[in-house]
C-alpha positions as CSV (number, residue, x, y, z in Angstrom):
1,M,-110.8,115.2,167.1
2,S,-108.2,115.9,169.6
3,F,-105.3,116.4,167.3
4,E,-104.0,120.0,167.5
5,G,-100.9,119.8,165.4
6,K,-100.2,122.4,162.8
7,T,-97.8,122.0,159.9
8,T,-95.2,124.5,158.8
9,R,-94.7,122.6,155.6
10,V,-94.9,124.3,152.3
11,V,-97.5,122.4,150.2
12,E,-97.5,123.0,146.5
13,A,-100.3,122.5,143.9
14,G,-99.2,119.1,142.7
15,D,-100.6,117.1,139.8
16,P,-104.1,115.7,139.7
17,A,-103.3,113.3,136.9
18,V,-101.5,110.6,139.0
19,R,-103.7,109.2,141.8
20,G,-102.3,108.2,145.1
21,A,-99.0,109.1,146.6
22,T,-96.2,109.3,144.1
23,F,-92.6,110.0,145.1
24,D,-90.5,111.7,142.4
25,G,-87.1,111.7,144.2
26,Q,-87.5,115.0,145.9
27,G,-91.1,115.0,147.3
28,T,-94.4,113.3,147.0
29,N,-97.5,114.2,145.0
30,F,-100.8,113.3,146.6
31,A,-104.0,113.0,144.5
32,L,-107.4,111.7,145.7
33,F,-110.8,111.7,143.9
34,S,-113.9,113.0,145.6
35,G,-116.7,114.7,143.8
36,Y,-118.5,115.9,147.0
37,A,-115.7,116.6,149.5
38,E,-115.4,120.2,150.7
39,R,-111.8,119.8,152.0
40,V,-109.3,117.0,152.2
41,E,-106.6,116.7,154.9
42,L,-103.5,114.6,154.4
43,C,-102.5,113.1,157.8
44,L,-98.8,112.2,158.4
45,F,-97.8,109.6,161.0
46,D,-94.6,108.7,162.7
47,S,-93.3,105.1,162.7
48,N,-95.3,104.3,165.8
49,G,-98.5,105.3,164.1
50,T,-98.9,108.6,166.0
51,E,-100.3,111.5,163.9
52,T,-97.8,114.2,163.6
53,E,-99.1,116.6,161.0
54,R,-102.2,117.5,159.0
55,V,-101.9,119.2,155.7
56,T,-104.9,120.5,153.7
57,L,-104.6,119.5,150.0
58,P,-104.6,122.9,148.3
59,E,-106.0,122.2,144.9
60,Y,-109.2,120.7,143.4
61,T,-109.2,119.9,139.7
62,N,-111.9,117.9,137.9
63,E,-113.0,116.3,141.2
64,I,-109.4,115.5,142.2
65,W,-107.9,116.9,145.4
66,H,-104.2,117.3,145.1
67,G,-101.0,118.7,146.6
68,Y,-97.2,118.1,146.5
69,L,-95.0,117.9,149.6
70,P,-91.3,118.5,149.0
71,G,-89.1,116.4,151.3
72,V,-91.7,113.7,152.0
73,G,-90.7,110.3,150.7
74,P,-90.6,106.6,151.0
75,G,-91.5,105.1,154.3
76,Q,-93.7,108.0,155.3
77,L,-97.1,106.8,156.8
78,Y,-100.2,108.7,155.8
79,G,-104.0,108.6,155.5
80,Y,-106.8,111.1,154.8
81,R,-109.6,112.9,156.6
82,V,-112.3,114.1,154.2
83,H,-114.6,116.9,155.1
84,G,-118.0,117.3,153.4
85,P,-121.7,116.9,154.0
86,F,-123.2,114.5,156.5
87,N,-126.5,113.6,154.9
88,P,-127.0,109.8,154.9
89,E,-130.3,110.0,153.2
90,A,-128.6,111.5,150.2
91,G,-125.7,109.1,150.4
92,H,-123.2,111.5,152.0
93,R,-121.5,110.3,155.2
94,F,-118.4,112.5,155.4
95,N,-116.8,112.3,158.8
96,P,-113.4,113.9,159.3
97,N,-113.1,112.1,162.6
98,K,-112.5,108.9,160.6
99,L,-109.1,108.2,159.1
100,L,-109.4,106.9,155.5
101,I,-107.1,104.7,153.6
102,D,-105.9,105.9,150.3
103,P,-107.8,103.8,147.7
104,Y,-104.8,104.2,145.4
105,A,-102.2,103.3,148.1
106,K,-99.4,101.0,146.9
107,L,-98.6,99.7,150.4
108,I,-100.7,99.5,153.6
109,L,-99.2,98.8,157.0
110,G,-101.1,97.2,159.8
111,D,-104.7,95.8,160.3
112,I,-108.0,97.3,161.3
113,K,-108.5,97.0,165.0
114,W,-112.3,96.8,165.2
115,D,-113.5,99.4,167.8
116,Q,-116.4,101.7,168.2
117,A,-114.2,104.4,166.8
118,T,-113.9,102.7,163.4
119,Y,-117.6,103.1,162.8
120,G,-119.2,106.3,161.6
121,Y,-122.2,105.9,163.8
122,K,-122.7,105.5,167.6
123,F,-123.5,102.0,168.9
124,G,-126.8,102.0,170.7
125,D,-128.0,105.4,169.4
126,E,-131.7,105.5,168.7
127,A,-130.9,107.0,165.2
128,G,-128.9,103.8,164.4
129,D,-126.5,104.1,161.5
130,L,-127.8,107.7,160.8
131,S,-126.1,108.9,164.0
132,F,-122.7,110.6,163.8
133,D,-119.7,109.3,165.8
134,E,-117.0,111.9,166.7
135,T,-114.3,109.5,168.0
136,D,-111.0,109.5,166.2
137,S,-110.4,106.2,164.3
138,A,-106.7,106.8,163.5
139,P,-105.3,104.6,166.4
140,F,-107.3,101.7,165.1
141,M,-106.7,102.0,161.4
142,P,-103.9,100.7,159.1
143,K,-101.7,103.4,157.5
144,C,-100.7,103.9,153.9
145,V,-97.0,104.0,153.1
146,I,-95.2,106.0,150.5
147,T,-93.1,103.6,148.4
148,E,-90.1,104.0,146.0
149,P,-91.1,104.4,142.4
150,K,-90.8,101.3,140.2
151,I,-88.4,101.7,137.4
């Protein structure tokens, strides 16, 4: 991954009970399930889809990674990079080079642009789909969007 950005944002513990990105009027709570992840990075993007920040979700409660970002609200584009074991034989294919869509997202912007980077394995590698592709998929992936809460 070529992204070298660092964040100076304060990230708070947040609430694991509400999955997805939930804006409360002052900031957004992020919560994502993963029983085997070792670390989850929240990626923030500008309106052009360029990654601007990565924030590690600081808390892990009952297999939910979570954090709260004050000042982040509706319209913000985001996605996740999830770190963990790469052991396909055991069903684990974690690859932080691949941007993941929030399965709890309320709005997704854009379409997948099919490219080698969107696959977790290298085309033509003799190991087939057991190989590990290190190219960043973010430029080719749709982005999740934080929405206004429904009243």
